N, C-alpha and C positions, 0 to 999 in steps of 0.2 A: 270516873276516869282516873287513873293513877298519874301522878305527877312526879318527875324525875327532877330534881333542881342541880344544876351545875354551878360551882363557885368558881371564878377566875380570879386569881391573886396575882398582882402585879404591882411593880414600881409606879409612882405617880411625883413628878417632880413639876409643880405648877402647871397640871394638865398635861404633861409630856411623860411618856415611858419609853423604856428602851426598845429596839427594833425587834430584839427576840420575844420580847412580851406581846409587842404589837402583832406580830406574826402570829401568835398562839390565839391571840384576840379574834383575829380574822377567820383563822381557821375554825375556831369554836362556833363564831356567828354564824358562819355558812353552814356548818355541819349541823348545828341545831335546827335551821331551816328545813334541811334535807331530811333529819331524823322526823321531825314533826310530820312532814309531807308522808312518810312512809308508815309512821307508827300510828296515825290517827285511827286506822281501822282496827288496830289492836287495843283502843281504848287508853293509849299512852299519850302525854303531853309533856314534852321537855321545855323547862325553864333555864335560862341562865342570868347570872348577875356578877357583877365585878365587886372586887373588895380592893380598895387603893391602899398601898403600902407606903411607909415612910421609908428612907434611905437606912435606918437602923433595922430594917426589917427584910433586907435584902435576901437571906436566905429562904424566906417563904414566897419570894418572888416567882414569877413564872410557873406556877402550880395550878391545877384543877383538881377539884374535889367534887365527887358525885354523891350527893346526899350525906355530904360531910365525910366522905371517905377519899381519901387521896389516890389518884390515878394509879401510882406505883404500888398499892396494896390490892388493886385489882387486876392489875396485868403484870406481866413479868418485864417490868420496866425497872432501871437502875438509874439513880440521879448522879451526877457529876458535876462538874464546873470547868470552864476555861476562861479566858481573857475576854473580857465584854468592852469592846471600843465605845459601844453606844452609851452604856452606863458610866463609863470612864468620862465621857464628853458631858454628860449630864450632872454628875455629882464632883466634877473637877478633881477627880483622885482616882489612882488605879482600882479598878474592880474586876472580880471574876464572879461569874454568874452562872446559873444553872443550864445544866445541858441532861438531856435523858437518852440512854442506851434501849433501843426499842427495834424489835425484829432485827437484830444484828447490826444495826447501824446507829451513830451518835447523831442527835439533832439538838439544835440549839432552840428551836421552838417545840411544842408538842404537836406532831403531825394529826391531820383530820383522821386518817386511819387508825390512829390509837383512840381517838376521842369516840370514835364510832364502835370499835370493839369493845371498850369499856363500858359505854350505855349499853349494847346488848347484854354482855356478861352482868352486869349488875341487875338489869331487869328480868335476868334467867330466860332469855329468849334463845340462847344457844341450843336448846332442845330440838329446835325446827329440823327439818329435813334439810333446809338451806342454811348455809353459814350467815353469819351476819353481814357480811359483804355482799353476797347474793340478795339477801333481801332488801339491804339498802338500796343497791343499784345494780350492780354487776361484778363479776369476778375480777375485774380488773381495777375496781376502785375508781374509775373515770366518772366524770360528770355526764355521761352521755343519757341522752333522753331517749324518745321513741325513736325505733329504728336501729339502736345500737345495741350490742350485747344481749339481745333479746329481753331487754328491760319491760317493754310492753306485755309480756305475758303474764307479770305477776301485778300489773296495774289495773285496777279496776275504776279507777278515776277518768272520765273521759275529758277531763280538762287537759289541755296542751300546757305543757311546762317547756319553757326555753331556758336552759343555764348557760350562761356565758362567762368563760373563764378568761380573764386578762392575765397572763404570765409574764413576769418582767424581772429584769436584774435590778433596777433602780429608778426610782420616780422623783428622787431629789435633784439629780444632776442630767440624767440621760435625757436627751433631746427626744430621741425615737420613743422611749416608753413613755414619756410626757404627752408626746403628739398622739400616741395611740390610745392613751387614756382619754385625753381631750376628745378626739373623734369618736370613740366608743361612745362617750356620754352623749355627745351630739347627734349620733346616729339612733341611740335610745330615745331621746327625746324628739326626733323627728318622726320615728314610727310608732310613738306611745299610744296613738289615737287608734291605728291600725291593729296593734295588738290587743288593745282592749276590745275592740269590734271583734276579733277573731276568739275572743276568750281565752287570750293567751297570758299565763302567769310567767313573768321574767325574773329570773335570779342572777345577780351578777356578782363573781366572785373575783377580787382583785389579789393576786398570789405574788408575793415577794419570794421568788426562788433563790433562797440566800446562800444555799450552801450545795455541795454535791449531793449530800442526801437527799435534799428537797427536790433537786433536779431528778433523781433516780425515782421519788415518789411520783412525780408528776410527768414522767418521761419528757422533759423538758430538752427543746433541741436548738431553739435559737430565741433570743431575745429582741422584742418582745413578741409574745405569741397570742393570738385570740383563737379560742375554739367556742363554738356553738353546739351544745349537746355533745360534747367530745370531739367534734370534728374541726380540725384546723381550717380556717377561712381561706388559707392559701396552701395546697398541699406541697408546693414545691418549695424547698427550702434555698433561697439567696441571701448572699451576706455581703458587707463592705466594712472597710475599716470605720469605728465609729470613735470618734475623737472623745465624747463624753465619758464612755466607759474607759477608755483608755487612762483618762485624767483620773478616774476613781481608783484604779488598781495600779498605775503607773506601768502599764504594759501595753501591746498591740492587742486589740480586742475588734473582733467583727460583730456588727448587730445586723439585725433583718432588714432585707430590702424586699419591697412588694411590687409585684408585677400586676398592673390593672389596665386593661385596654392598650396592651402593648406599650405601656409606659410603666417606668421603674419610679417608685418613690420611697424615701426613706421613713416615712410615715404611712400606715394604711389609710388609704382614702375612706373618706365617711361613705361615699356611695359603695364601696366594696364592702363594708361593713353591714349597711343597711340591707344589701343584696342577700348577704350570708343569712341573716336573720330571717328575713321573708322568705327565703327558700325552705327554712326550717318549719316556719308557721304553715305553709301551704303544701308541705310535703314534697318539695322538689328537690332536697338535698341528696348530694351523691353519697352511694354507699361509702363508709369508712374502709381503708385498705386493710388488709388482714395483719393485725399486730405482731410485729417482730420483736426479737429480744432486744432489750434497750441498752445501748452503749454510749455513755456521756461522750458528747463530741469533744474533741481536742480542744476546740476554742473556748468552751465553757469550762473546761479542766484546768486551762491556762489561765482563765479570770477569776477563780475560785482558789488557785494556787497563788497567784499573785496578790490576791486579798488578804490570804492568810499571812505570806510573808510581811506583807505591809503592816498588819496588826502585830504580828509577833516583833517587827521592829519597834512600834511605838511602845508595845508592853516592856522590851528591854531598856528602853530609854527610860520609862518611868522608875525601872529599878536601880 
């Protein structure tokens, strides 16, 4: 079996790393799980490991190497930098950290799509009739499972896979995001034996949607969002003022409201999450709506703009 080794280099300060490095690590961990599932039949195993860097090695931080080759040498990626509030707080001095330009957008983390594309390119699998994204999952790059994007057509494994995505703006202060994470974890604990009995393998991805670029990548419409095999557990989007996120960005921001059994909640009820998971396990989930062109909601655009303005203000004060 061929083995691809992926190295993730990142800053480490007493066990802590910066937000953009953390997000890259989350993307890599989730992507490797998915790639191994898809590439097993091709005799390929993907392994990843981390190299922790000191503060004098910042230029090497937030990088990924495939069998020792940097991702920017594999793909059409250009590296740049911008002010990093997270590293500034960690190191107690003004820091500018790495960004990447990929597919026409600038990212502070290395997106999952780039990791996937680089893997297929270095493994020389691009000659297949299908594109790497098609083989990996589907043409949209979402985390859909069976019944979505025709992914079942190229899956020979009868095992049922349940991919759950929690998309959020903030887990450190936002009470709605924190509550969604807690109830998701509790719901999974409650149904763990049912999932095991049904032969279902569950993968949970917690994605910090930290920028407009990442919002576009994940087609993020409201925070927090929970998707089960690419399907939002609540198709209707309702929002209300969120004081927590307002405090984070110093502006008015709306976050998600959940409607379950004719009642509104600021946190998705555990029972609602449980039902969505079990519907997917037993094949009773609703068909996904036809995908439309993604336009970032004004509410999210305002949040990201306010965060950038706040960070720029901090940067100017440092100078």
